[in-house]
N, C-alpha and C positions, 0 to 999 in steps of 0.2 A: 504493499500501501503505499501512495506516495501523497505527495501534500499539492494542491492549488496555492493561486498565486495567491490566496486571500488567508495561509494555512492552515485548512482544513483538510483532513483525510483523504483520498482519493483509489478506488478502484484501480488498479493498470486497464491494460488490455487484455489480459490473459483471466484476470478474473470479473470482468464486463462479460467474457464469452466465457467462462466457467458457467456462467448466474442463467445465460442464455439457454445454455445446456441442456440444464435441470429442467426444461416449461417442453421440451422436443419428447413427444410419447414414443413410445416402442410401437414401430411399425412405420413411422411417419414416414411421406415423403418431404425431401426437406430441399431446397435451392439456395445455396450461401454465395451470399455478392462478394464481388472479389475484393481484394484485401482484408481489413479485419475484419468481418463476419466469417473467412476462413478457418477463423482461428477455433469457432464454436464445435470443429468435427474431429477437435483434439480432446475436448471432453465431455467425449458420451460420456453418457450415464451408465456404470455395469447394471447386466441386465435387460439392458435395453436395447434395440438395433435400430438405427434410422439408415435410411436409406436415399443416399445423396445423389439428385441429378443437377447437372449443366449442364447450357441452352446449347454446348455445340456438339451435344450428340450423346452421353452417355448415361445411363442410371444401374446405379451398382456399384461406383469406384470408391477405393479405400483410404488408405493414408497415404503420406509420397511417402515415394520411393527412398533409400538413402542415398545418400551424393554418390553419385558416380555411379549410380545404377539406373537415370533415369531411362523411361524408354522413351523419348519427343515424338511418338507419332500418339502418346498415351497423353493427355495434356487437357486440363479443366479450362472454362470461360477468360477465369484470368492467364492463361497462357502457363499455368504451373503445372509439373508433372506429376502424376498421378500413377496410383494400382487399383487393379479389377479387384472384386470380391468374388466369391464363386456365384453362378448368376447373372454376374454383369453386364449387358446391352449396350449396342452401338443402335443408332438410327442420325438419320438425317434431320439439322440443322430445323429443318421446316416440320420436321414430326415432333420435333421436341418442344417446340415453341405451341404446337395443337395441343401437347400435354398440360401445356401453362394455360393455354387461352381454354382447354377442354376443363379447367379447374380441378387437373388432378394430383396437383401439386397441397401437401396439408399444410406446409409453413413457407414464407421466402424470409430471409434473414438479413436486413441489407445495413450498410452504414446510411450516412445522414448529414447536409449542413444544417439544415432545419427541418423539426418539426412542429408540426402547427397542432392549438388546442383541438379542431375540427378531423384530426388525421391526415391532413393533407403530408405529401414530402418531398422536399426538396434536394435532390443527394446526385445531380450532373455537373451543373454550372453555379458557378458566384461571376457574375461581369461577365468579364473577359476573358476568366480562367475557368479551365476546367476540361473535359473532351469533349468535339465539334457535337455530338448526337448524346441525346439521350438510353439509346439502345433499346435492349430489354429489357432493363428496368420495369418502364411503362406497359410492358406487360406482366413481369412476373407481379408488380403490385395490385395489379383487378384478375390474377388468373387465381394465385393461390388462396386456400382460405384461410391463411391468418398470416399476414404481415407486422415481423416483429423487426426493431432499427437498434442498432450496437450507436453507442455515442460517448463522446463527453459530453459532459454535462452544459459546461462553457463553452467559448471558442478560445485561443491562446491571448485573445488579449480581453477576456474576460466577459465576451458578449452572452445573453442568453440564448443555447438551440433549442428550447423548448420554446414557440414565441406563441399570439396571437391569433396572425398570419404570417406565412413565408414573404419573405420578399425576393426570393430568389426561383427562378424556372421550376417549375412543378414536374416532379415523374411521375404523382400520381394524387387525385381528389380523394379525402376521405378515405383513405385503406388502411393506415397504422392501428393495430388495436393494441401494444405496448411496446416500451421503450426500457429500452435497459442504457443507464447511461454512467456514469464513473463515482456515481453520489445517490442513485436511487434507483429504482422500478416504478415507471410512471406510465397507469393504464389510460387509454384513450375510450370514454363514455360517454352516448349523451354532448357529442360538441365542448365536452371537458376535460383538465389533466385529472386527474385520480392518483394521487400517491399509494401507492399497494405495498413497498416497503424505503426504506432512508437507511445511510447510515448512522448507527446509533451514535457516535459524536458528532454529529451533526443537525441542531435542531430545526425544527419545523422552520419555522420565520428564517433561520438563515440560507436554507433551500427556497423557501419562496423567493426569495431576495436574488438567488439566481436564478427563478425562471422569470422567463418571460410573458407571463401570463398567470391567470388563475389558478392555485393549487390546490385541490379539497383533498378532503381524507387524513385529515391531522390524526383524527381519535382513532383509526382505524390502519394504520398502517404500522407496518411488520418491523423488524431489523431484516438487515440487508447484510448479510454474513456471509462468506466465501473462504475459501483456504488461502493459506500465503502459495501464491505463483509467481514464477520470474516471468516478465513480458518477454 
């Protein structure tokens, strides 16, 4: 656990990914966004199996191979080397997106620049910075049965990433249902941020001050506890 600029403790990326992994149901079909969300696969709960999907056309891939043993014909959408589990399958990327658009994914876990209180997601462009186009994320956020986000609670300069309204180009509208941040787990219900868990060393008022919209659930939220994990 590290410190924020305000000297509050915060979770590192590994701990955020671990917490998100605890909510993946046994047998779920899961798509993990490029980068930070890919860490979730490292913390699969013992006794549960997630079936991982990648947009470029693989279902049922496993952990990354050992360094030097990569087969670069086997990659995920982020161009990272993967291994295959027994029963894994390959298909055209058009079929892959048919799976997404047909509602066959249980969970999509993505990163974010901003999430609004009604569940809008902005995660592909900030002004002139970002990738050239929104890509497959716009399909994932409206095709998956559940959409979760992993993110820092605030930006590097201390601005909230959970906001009343996104100011960056949207990936999807009203699509996010839960956000796992470096300080809390926040649900989105009926157009409002509802606190599910927070780090016990941070008060509700301090968390509210770092959140760009009203935060409810003060009296019902639990403690956010994770193991010590290297980032």
